[in-house]
LUMDO-868202 format. One record per residue (C-alpha): y, x, z. Coordinates in Angstrom, 1 decimal, padded with zeros to 4 digits. Layout:
v->Y, u->X, w->Z;
...
This chain:
v->051.7, u->027.6, w->-047.7;
v->052.2, u->031.4, w->-047.7;
v->053.2, u->031.5, w->-051.3;
v->056.1, u->029.0, w->-051.0;
v->059.4, u->029.2, w->-049.2;
v->061.2, u->026.0, w->-048.5;
v->064.9, u->026.5, w->-049.2;
v->067.6, u->024.3, w->-047.6;
v->071.2, u->025.1, w->-048.3;
v->074.2, u->023.4, w->-046.7;
v->077.9, u->024.1, w->-046.4;
v->080.3, u->023.3, w->-043.6;
v->082.5, u->020.3, w->-044.2;
v->082.4, u->017.9, w->-047.1;
v->085.2, u->016.6, w->-049.4;
v->083.7, u->013.1, w->-049.8;
v->082.0, u->012.6, w->-046.5;
v->083.3, u->014.5, w->-043.5;
v->080.7, u->016.7, w->-041.9;
v->078.0, u->015.0, w->-044.0;
v->075.2, u->017.4, w->-043.3;
v->075.5, u->017.5, w->-039.5;
v->076.9, u->014.1, w->-038.4;
v->074.5, u->011.5, w->-037.1;
v->072.5, u->009.6, w->-039.8;
v->070.4, u->007.2, w->-037.9;
v->069.2, u->009.2, w->-034.9;
v->069.4, u->012.6, w->-036.5;
v->071.6, u->014.4, w->-039.0;
v->070.7, u->014.8, w->-042.6;
v->070.0, u->018.5, w->-042.0;
v->067.7, u->017.9, w->-039.0;
v->065.8, u->015.1, w->-040.8;
v->065.0, u->017.6, w->-043.6;
v->064.0, u->020.5, w->-041.4;
v->061.9, u->018.2, w->-039.1;
v->060.1, u->016.9, w->-042.2;
v->059.2, u->020.3, w->-043.4;
v->057.8, u->021.2, w->-040.0;
v->055.9, u->017.9, w->-039.8;
v->054.2, u->018.5, w->-043.1;
v->053.7, u->022.2, w->-042.9;
v->053.6, u->023.6, w->-039.4;
v->053.8, u->027.2, w->-040.4;
v->056.0, u->026.8, w->-043.4;
v->058.4, u->029.5, w->-044.5;
v->061.8, u->027.9, w->-044.2;
v->065.0, u->029.6, w->-045.4;
v->068.3, u->027.9, w->-044.3;
v->071.5, u->029.2, w->-045.9;
v->074.8, u->028.0, w->-044.5;
v->078.3, u->029.0, w->-043.5;
v->078.3, u->026.4, w->-040.7;
v->077.5, u->027.6, w->-037.2;
v->076.2, u->024.2, w->-036.2;
v->073.8, u->024.1, w->-039.1;
v->072.6, u->027.7, w->-038.4;
v->071.9, u->026.7, w->-034.8;
v->069.9, u->023.7, w->-036.0;
v->067.9, u->026.0, w->-038.3;
v->067.0, u->028.3, w->-035.4;
v->065.7, u->025.2, w->-033.5;
v->063.2, u->024.6, w->-036.3;
v->062.3, u->028.3, w->-036.6;
v->063.9, u->028.8, w->-040.0;
v->065.0, u->032.1, w->-041.4;
v->068.8, u->031.6, w->-041.2;
v->071.2, u->033.2, w->-043.7;
v->074.9, u->033.2, w->-043.0;
v->076.0, u->032.7, w->-046.5;
v->079.0, u->034.8, w->-047.7;
v->082.1, u->032.9, w->-048.6;
v->081.7, u->033.9, w->-052.2;
v->078.6, u->031.7, w->-052.4;
v->080.2, u->028.7, w->-050.6;
v->083.3, u->028.6, w->-052.8;
v->083.2, u->025.5, w->-055.0;
v->084.5, u->027.6, w->-057.9;
v->081.4, u->029.9, w->-057.9;
v->078.9, u->028.6, w->-060.5;
v->075.7, u->027.3, w->-059.0;
v->073.8, u->029.6, w->-061.3;
v->075.1, u->032.5, w->-059.2;
v->074.4, u->030.8, w->-055.9;
v->070.8, u->030.1, w->-056.9;
v->070.3, u->033.8, w->-057.9;
v->071.7, u->034.8, w->-054.5;
v->069.1, u->032.6, w->-052.8;
v->066.2, u->033.8, w->-054.9;
v->067.0, u->037.5, w->-054.1;
v->066.5, u->036.6, w->-050.4;
v->063.1, u->035.1, w->-051.0;
v->059.9, u->037.2, w->-051.0;
v->057.3, u->034.5, w->-051.9;
v->056.1, u->033.6, w->-055.3;
v->057.5, u->030.1, w->-055.3;
v->060.6, u->028.3, w->-054.1;
v->060.6, u->024.6, w->-053.0;
v->064.3, u->023.7, w->-053.0;
v->065.0, u->020.6, w->-050.9;
v->068.3, u->018.8, w->-050.6;
v->069.2, u->017.3, w->-047.3;
v->070.9, u->014.4, w->-049.2;
v->067.5, u->013.0, w->-049.9;
v->066.6, u->011.7, w->-046.4;
v->064.1, u->009.0, w->-047.5;
v->061.6, u->011.3, w->-049.2;
v->058.3, u->010.5, w->-047.5;
v->056.2, u->013.3, w->-045.9;
v->053.3, u->012.3, w->-048.2;
v->055.5, u->012.7, w->-051.3;
v->056.6, u->016.1, w->-050.2;
v->053.0, u->017.2, w->-049.8;
v->052.0, u->015.6, w->-053.1;
v->054.8, u->017.3, w->-055.0;
v->053.7, u->020.7, w->-053.7;
v->050.0, u->020.0, w->-054.5;
v->050.9, u->018.7, w->-057.9;
v->053.0, u->021.7, w->-058.8;
v->050.3, u->024.2, w->-057.7;
v->047.7, u->022.3, w->-059.6;
v->049.7, u->022.0, w->-062.9;
v->051.3, u->025.4, w->-062.8;
v->048.0, u->027.0, w->-063.4;
v->046.5, u->024.5, w->-065.9;
v->049.5, u->023.5, w->-068.0;
v->052.6, u->024.9, w->-069.6;
v->054.8, u->023.4, w->-066.9;
v->056.7, u->026.1, w->-064.9;
v->058.6, u->023.8, w->-062.7;
v->058.4, u->020.5, w->-060.9;
v->061.4, u->018.2, w->-060.4;
v->061.6, u->014.8, w->-058.9;
v->063.1, u->012.1, w->-061.1;
v->063.9, u->008.4, w->-061.2;
v->063.0, u->006.2, w->-064.1;
v->066.0, u->004.3, w->-065.2;
v->066.0, u->001.2, w->-067.4;
v->069.6, u->000.4, w->-068.2;
v->071.6, u->-000.3, w->-071.4;
v->073.1, u->003.1, w->-072.1;
v->076.0, u->003.8, w->-074.4;
v->077.7, u->007.0, w->-075.5;
v->081.2, u->006.0, w->-076.5;
v->080.6, u->003.4, w->-079.2;
v->076.9, u->004.0, w->-079.8;
v->073.9, u->002.6, w->-077.9;
v->071.5, u->005.3, w->-076.8;
v->068.3, u->003.6, w->-075.9;
v->068.3, u->000.2, w->-077.6;
v->069.3, u->-001.7, w->-080.7;
v->072.3, u->-004.0, w->-079.8;
v->071.4, u->-006.2, w->-082.8;
v->068.0, u->-006.8, w->-081.4;
v->068.8, u->-007.1, w->-077.7;
v->065.7, u->-006.4, w->-075.7;
v->064.8, u->-007.4, w->-072.1;
v->065.7, u->-004.8, w->-069.6;
v->062.1, u->-004.3, w->-068.6;
v->061.3, u->-003.5, w->-072.3;
v->063.9, u->-000.8, w->-072.5;
v->062.7, u->002.8, w->-072.9;
v->062.7, u->004.5, w->-069.6;
v->065.0, u->007.4, w->-069.2;
v->064.5, u->010.1, w->-066.6;
v->067.3, u->010.9, w->-064.2;
v->066.9, u->013.9, w->-062.0;
v->067.4, u->013.1, w->-058.3;
v->066.9, u->016.6, w->-056.9;
v->064.9, u->015.5, w->-053.8;
v->062.4, u->018.2, w->-054.6;
v->062.5, u->021.1, w->-057.0;
v->059.7, u->023.7, w->-057.1;
v->060.0, u->026.8, w->-059.3;
v->058.9, u->030.4, w->-059.5;
v->061.1, u->032.6, w->-057.5;
v->061.4, u->035.2, w->-060.3;
v->062.5, u->032.5, w->-062.8;
v->065.2, u->031.3, w->-060.3;
v->066.3, u->034.9, w->-059.8;
v->066.6, u->035.6, w->-063.6;
v->068.1, u->032.4, w->-064.8;
v->069.8, u->030.9, w->-061.7;
v->068.1, u->027.6, w->-062.1;
v->066.0, u->025.4, w->-059.9;
v->064.6, u->023.4, w->-062.8;
v->063.7, u->024.4, w->-066.4;
v->063.5, u->022.9, w->-069.8;
v->059.8, u->022.4, w->-069.3;
v->059.4, u->020.7, w->-066.0;
v->056.8, u->018.4, w->-064.6;
v->058.5, u->015.1, w->-063.7;
v->057.4, u->013.6, w->-060.4;
v->058.7, u->010.0, w->-060.2;
v->060.2, u->008.7, w->-057.0;
v->061.2, u->005.1, w->-056.5;
v->063.6, u->003.4, w->-054.0;
v->064.4, u->004.3, w->-051.3;
v->062.9, u->007.8, w->-051.8;
v->065.2, u->008.5, w->-054.8;
v->068.4, u->007.8, w->-052.9;
v->070.9, u->010.7, w->-053.0;
v->073.6, u->010.6, w->-050.3;
v->076.6, u->011.9, w->-052.2;
v->079.6, u->009.8, w->-051.1;
v->080.9, u->007.7, w->-048.2;
v->079.5, u->004.3, w->-049.3;
v->076.0, u->005.9, w->-050.0;
v->076.2, u->007.5, w->-046.5;
v->077.0, u->004.1, w->-044.9;
v->074.3, u->002.2, w->-046.8;
v->071.8, u->005.1, w->-046.1;
v->072.6, u->005.1, w->-042.4;
v->071.8, u->001.3, w->-042.3;
v->068.5, u->001.9, w->-044.1;
v->067.6, u->004.8, w->-041.8;
v->068.2, u->002.6, w->-038.7;
v->066.1, u->-000.2, w->-040.2;
v->063.6, u->002.0, w->-042.1;
v->060.6, u->000.0, w->-041.0;
v->062.0, u->-002.9, w->-043.1;
v->062.0, u->-000.8, w->-046.2;
v->058.7, u->001.0, w->-045.8;
v->056.6, u->-001.3, w->-047.9;
v->059.2, u->-002.2, w->-050.5;
v->057.9, u->-002.0, w->-054.1;
v->059.8, u->-002.0, w->-057.4;
v->059.0, u->-005.2, w->-059.3;
């Protein structure tokens, strides 16, 4: 994996879940779960960890990541993510970036490997210039007073609804020069790699952290779950 750098970015603190990235989640923290996963799948992977948190940087060194003490300008919530992504890209010297969020702790090792292999295969043979993990959602969507994906006068079964893709940001793979130019980790022409429960869970707030912590501690019970 010499052409890919795995980027993990975390900030100290959290408004919705205190110390979300470094507090215990099961037996490890969300950050350590992700770094350990990368090392399990790709022993000699290029890992770039950017943070303003001393504890996080210390964990990064444990997993032999290139650690970047991120300037306060790029940890400020008011700074557009476009500028933050451009900052990361300028620090990377490989052709591709695989951007991984620590808030997706249930991503399987096999799925991480498949996303990378799928991107490398499709990037050369198709027009796709990016891969993004997504969830297929079948719900009754409305925008104000208008149904988006079904006809209310001919109410369909939920399983017959048109599936809508929702980005879950567990994995995003993109060319480094694209990320540097546009400040994006996905494009308008991405290859959607579908993840199902529990892999598509994103730990964003307190109740998700609590439920996720329970799943992590009882992960063996969820391993073979399939969506019906």
